[in-house]
N, C-alpha and C positions, 0 to 999 in steps of 0.2 A: 456069896453075893448072888442076888437074883439075876437071872437072864431074861426075865419078863420085861420087855421094853416099857410096858405100861405101868410096871411097879417101880421103875427107876425114875424118881422125881427130877433128876438132873437132865435126863435125855429120854424123853418120852417116846421117841420115834425110831431108834435104831441102836443095836449093840455094836455097830461097826466102829463108832467113834471112841477114841482113846482118852479123851478128856471131856468133862462136862461143859455144857454151854455156860458162858459167863452170865452173871445176873443181868448185866446191861443188855446183852443180846436177847435174853429171855424176855425182858420188858419190851424191847424194841420190836421183836418179831411176833409176840403174842397177840392174839385177836379175841381171846375169850372175854375181854372186858366189854366188847360190843357185839360179837357175833353170838353170844349166848341167847339173844332174842330169837335165834333160829331153832331153839331146842325142840319145839313142838314139831316143826317140819323135819328135823333130823330124826326124831323118834318115829314119826310116821313113815318116813322113807326106809328106815332100818327095819321096821316091822314088815313092810311089804317085801323088802329084799330077803328077809329071813324066811318068810312064808314061801317065796319062790324057791329058795335054796332047798327047803324041805320037800317041796313038791317035785323038785328035780333030783332028789336023792343025794344032794351034796351034803346036807346036814340031816341029823335024825329028827324024828318027831319029838323026842325028849328034849333035844337041844332047842327046838322051836318053842316048846312049852316053857322052858327055862328062860329063854329070851323074852317071851311075852310077859312072864311073871316079873322079871327084872325091870323091864321097861315100865310096867305099871307102877312099880315101887319108885322108880326114878321120876316118873311123871308126878306122883304124889309129893315127893321131896321137893321138886322144883316149884310146884304150885304152892306149897306151904312155906317156901323160903328156906328150907332146910338142906338144900343140895350143897355139897362141899365143892364149889368151883375152885379150881387150882390153876394159878398162872403158869406153873411149870408144865402143865399139860396143853399149853398153847391155845387150844381152840375148843369150841363147843363139841366137836366130834370126838376128840380124844378124851375130853372130860366125861362125856356120857359113856363111851366105850370102856374107860377105866372103871367107872362106877359099876357098870353092868358086870364086868369081869369079877369085881370084888363081891358082887351080890350072888352071881350064879356060876362062877368058875369058868371052866373050859368052854362052855356054850357061848359065853361072851366073847372069847377069843376067836371062835369060829365065825362070828357074825360078819367079820370083814372079808371073808372069802369071796373072791370074784369082784371086789370093788376096791377103789382107792379113795383117798380124801379128795382127789381131783374131781371125780365124777360125783362123789357124795356132796361136796359143797355146791357144785353146779345144780344138783337136784334140789338141795335144801333152799337155795336162793329162789329158784323157779317156783317151788311150792309156796314159799312164803309170799313172794311177790304176787302170785296168782290170787291168794286170799286178800292181799291188800288192795289189788285192783278191784276186786268185788266190793270191798268196803268203800273205796273211793267212788265207784259207780253209784252206790246208794247215796253218798254225800252230794255228788253232782246232781242227782235227781232231786234231792231236797233243796239245793240251791235254786234249781229251776222252778220248783213249786213255789218257793218263797217269792220269786220275781213275778211269776204268773198270778199269784194271789194279789200282790200289790197292783199289778197291771189291771186286773179285773175291776178294781175300784175306780180306775182313772182312764177309762177309754175315751171319755169326753173332756178330759183335762188337757188344755192347750199349753204347750211350751214352745219356746223357740228351738228350731233345729239349727245346728251350726255347721258351717264349713270354715276352716281357717280360724275357728273361734269367733267368727263374725255371724250375726244373725242372718240366716239364709231363708228358711221357710218354716211356717208353723207346722208342728207335728203333735200327735197325741203323746202324752207322757207314757201311756201304756205301750204305744208303738216303740218308743225309745227303750223301755225296759225289755221288751220282747227281742230287741236286737241282741241283748246279752243272753237271753234264753237260747237263741240260735247258736251263739258262740259256745255256750256250755254244752249244748246238745252235740255239737261236733267234737268237743273234748271227750264226751262220753263215747262217741263212735271211735275216736282214736284209741282210747283205753281198751275198748273191746277188741280192736285190731291187734294191739300189743298183747293182750291176753292170749289170743290164738297162737301167736308166735312164741310166747313164753311157755305155753302148755305142751312142751315136748320133753320127753324123758332122756336125760343124759346117762342115768345110772346103767351100768353094764359096759360103759366105755373104759372103765378101770382107769389106770394112770394116763394112758393115751392111746394104746394100741388094741383095746379090747382084751378079752381074757380067754384062756383055754378051757374054762369050766363051762358046762352045758347050761348056760343061763337062758331063761325065758324072759327076755326084756319086755315083750309085749304084755305078758301077764302082769309084770310090775306096773307097767303103764296103765293098764285097766284098773288095777287095785287102787292106784293113786289118783285116778281120774284124769290122766293125761290123754291128749288126743292122739298121740303117737310117740315114737322114739326118735331121737336124734340119729341120723343115718350114717354119720361119719364120726368115728371115735375121736379123731384129732380135733375136729370142730366142736364136738360135744363138751370136751373138758376145758377148752381154751377161750371160746368166744363169749362175749358178754353183750352182744348186740341187742338182746332183749332188754337189758338194763339201760343201754343207751337210748333205745327207742322209747322206753317208758319215761326216762328223764326228759327226753325231747317233748313228749306229749304233756308231761307235767309242767314243763317250762311254758309251753303255749297256753295251757290252762291258767297258769299264774299270771301271764301277760294279760289275759282276759280279766282276771280278778283285779289286776293293777289298774286297768283302764276304768273299770267300774268304781274302784276305790277312789281314783283321781276325780271322777265326776262327783262322787259323794262329798269329797272334801270341798270341791268348788261350789256345789249346790248349797252346802251348809254355811259357806262364808257369807259375811254381811253384804258383800258386793253382789251376790246372787240372791241369797235368802229364799231359795226354792224349797228347802226341806229343813226339818229338824230331826236330830237323832235322840234316842232315849239316853238319859243320863248315864246309864250303865255301860254305854259304849263310848263315853267321853271321859276326859280327864281335865283337871284344872291346872292353873299356873301357880308356881311357887311365889310369885310376886305380884301377879295381876289378877285380882279377885273376880274380875268380870269375865274371865276367859272360860270357854267350853271348847276344848280342843278335840277334834275327831281322831284321836290317837289310834283307834282300832283300824280305821280305814287307812291311815297313814302307814301303820305298821304292815298291813296286808300289802300295800303298794311296795313297801321296802323289801318285804320277804320275797318278792318276785326275783330280785337280784340274787338272793341266796340260792334259789332253786336253779336259776340259769347258770350260776357259778358252778353248781354241782355237775350240771351237764357238761360244762367246759372241762371240769376236772376228769370226768369219766372218759370223755373223748381223748383227752391228752394221755390218760392212763393206758389206753388201748393202742394208740397209734404206732408205737414202736416195738410191740411185742411180737417176736417170732413164735411159730408154733412149737410146743403147745402151751401147757400151763406154765406160768411164771409166778413167782411170789408177789409180783406187782399187783396181781388180782386180789390180794387181801385188801387192797385199798379201795376196792369197789363198793364195799359194804357201808361204810359210814356215810358217804354222799348219798347212796341209794336209800338208806334208812332215814336220813334227815329229810330227803326230798319227800318221801311218803308222809312222814310226820308233819312236815310243814304244810304240805298241800291239804292233808286231812284236817288239821287244826284250822287252817285259813278258811276252807270251804264251810266248815261247821259254824264258825263265828260270823262269817259274812252272811250266811243264810239267816241266822238269828237277827243280825243287825238290820238287814233289809226288811225283815218282818216287823220291825219297830219304827220304820221311817214314817214321820208325819209330813205330809205334803202340803205346801202352801200354794194352793191353786191360784189365788189372786196374783201373787208375785210372779208366778210363771207366765200368766196371761199378760200382765203389764210388760214383762220383758219381751214377749213376742211382738208387742205393738211398737217397740222402739226401733226396729231395724228395717222397716218397710218390707216385712216378711211376705207380703202378698203381691210384691212386684211381679213375680213370675206368673201369678194368677191373672194379672192384668194383661201380660203379654199373651198368655194362652187364650184369653177372652178375645183379643184382637185377631189372633190366628183363626179362631172359629168364625170371625166376621169376614175372613177372606184375606187378611194381611199376611204376607210371608213372615216366618218367625224372626228372621234377622231384622226385618224392618220394624216388626212389633217390638223387638228388644230395644231398638234405638228410640222409638217413640216413648216407651216406658222409662227409659233412662232420663229423657228430658223431663218427664212428669215428676220423677223422683227428685231430680235436681231442683225443680221448682218448689216441691213440697218441703225439701230440706231448707231452702232459703226462707220459707215462710214459717218453719217450725211446726208443720202440720203432717199428719199421716195422709197417705193416699186417699183413704176413705173419707177424710175430712175436707178434701178439695170439692168445691161445688161442681155440679155436672157441667155447667157452662165452661168452666176452666179446663176440665178434663177433655171436653170436646175440642178445645183449641189445639190439643196435641193430635187428635184424630177424630174426624166427624163420625166415625162408626160407633163411637162410645155412646151407649144409651143408658136409660134409667136402671136397666137391669145390671149394670156394672157393680152397683154397691153390694149386691148379694155375693159377688165374686170377691170383693175386697175385704170382706169380714174374715176373721180368723177361722171361725167355724165353717164358713162357706168354703174356704180354702181346704180345710180338712176333709169335708164331705165330698169334695170334687175328686179326691184321689182314691177312687174305688177299685182300681186295678189290683190284681193279685200282688200282694206284698206292699200295698200302699197303706197310708196312714189314716184313711177314712175309718171312723168308728165301727162301721159295719164290717169292714175287713179285719180290723183289730179284734173284734169280738169273735170272728170266725177263727182267727189264729189262736186266740186264747183257748177256744174249745178244742182245736187240733192238738195243742200242747197238753191240755188236761187229759185227753184221751191217750196220747202217747205216753204220758208219765204214769198213767193209772196202773200199768202192769210192771212198773220198774221198782 
C-alpha cells in the first residue's frame, strides 16, 4: 500500500487516519468545484516559492527545473480542458500538487517545503483578487466614459431636479449624469485603496507560526509584485479583511448602479417619458404585446441585493472565528467570486446600455415647467434687490400660490401682478424665471450652469484619459 498521501485517493492529506473519509464528507468539505478558478494564481505563487527555495538552497536547481517543466505542462492541460480535476483531492492546491508529483516525481513533493495550504490559499486569493480589482477598475472607467459621452451631448438639455421626488429646480441633464460619474470615480478610489491592502504576501507564514526553513519572503513578494509581506504569521493565514473590504466597496458601487438603474426605469416609463432604451436592452411581455420592459436596468437594480447579501455573509463568516485558520474560511470564496462576477457583468452591460440611451429633450423641459422650478430663482432675485432671504421666501410662496390657483407658471404672470407681491420686481425678472436663465445663473463651482458642466466634462475626460 502506498504511503504517499497524494497518491491515496481516499485521504489526500495524511497517513495518520485509520479509515477513509466518507463519500458524503468528501463532497461536503471539497472546494475544488469552485476554487479551481484560482489555478493560475496557485501556479504563479508556487513557481515564485520554488524559485526562492532554490535560491535559498532548500531545493536543488534540478528540482526547480522539474517544477517549472511540470507547471508548464499543468498550465497547458488546464487551458485545454484536459486537466484531471479530482474531488477526492479536495481543492485546487492538492489537485495541482498531485498532478505535479505524477509528472515530475520527488521534485513535486518538495515544492510544499516551508509552506502550508493555509498561507497558500491566502496568497492565491490575494493574487486573484488583485487581478480582478484591476479588471474592475477598467470597467469602472468605461462606465464613467459612457456617462461623460452622453453628458457632453446634453449640457444645454434642461430637466427637473428633484428632492423628495418633487420638482425642485431645473438642472442640466448632463449635470445629473455627472453626479453618477462622481460616484463611480469614488468607487474606483475605494477599489484602489482595497488593492493596496490586498497586495501583501502571506506566503511564508506556513500553517500559523512561520517556519524553520530559511525563507526569503521579501524575494517572493517582489517576484509576485506584492508591495510587502504580512508581518504576523497568525494574522497572515487567518484574516480575510481584504475580502470584506472589497465586498463593502463592491456593495457601495452596486448601490450607485442601482440608483442609476432606478432612474433609468423611471425615465423610460410613460409617466416620465424622458428617455428611450435600445430594443436590445429591453424585453417584451408574454401577454401584453405593447410592452417594452427595461429588464436590464431592473435586473441591475436587483443584483445590488445579491452583492450586499454576500457582504453580510462574509462578515458573519468571520465574526466568530478564533485565531488562526478555520475551515469556515472555505466559505469565503463563493461569495467573493460571485461578487466579482456580478459587479463586472453589471458594469459592462450598464455602460453599454447608457451608450444607447435616446434622450427626449422636449419631455424633460415640459416636466421642468410643471413644478414652479424657478421659484428659488425669484427668491434669489429679490435678495439681490435688498430683501432678506426669509422675507423673499415668503413673498415667492404667495406668488406661487396665486399662480397655482390660476393654473399659470410664474413666468406667465403679468409684471403688474408680480409687483403686487413686492414692488422691487422689475422687467428684468423674466430673464430669471426662464429655465435656461435659472441654469445659467448657477455658475459656482459644482453648479449646473452649462459653462460649469462643460468644464467638469473636460476635467473627467482628462482624468479618465490615462485609466
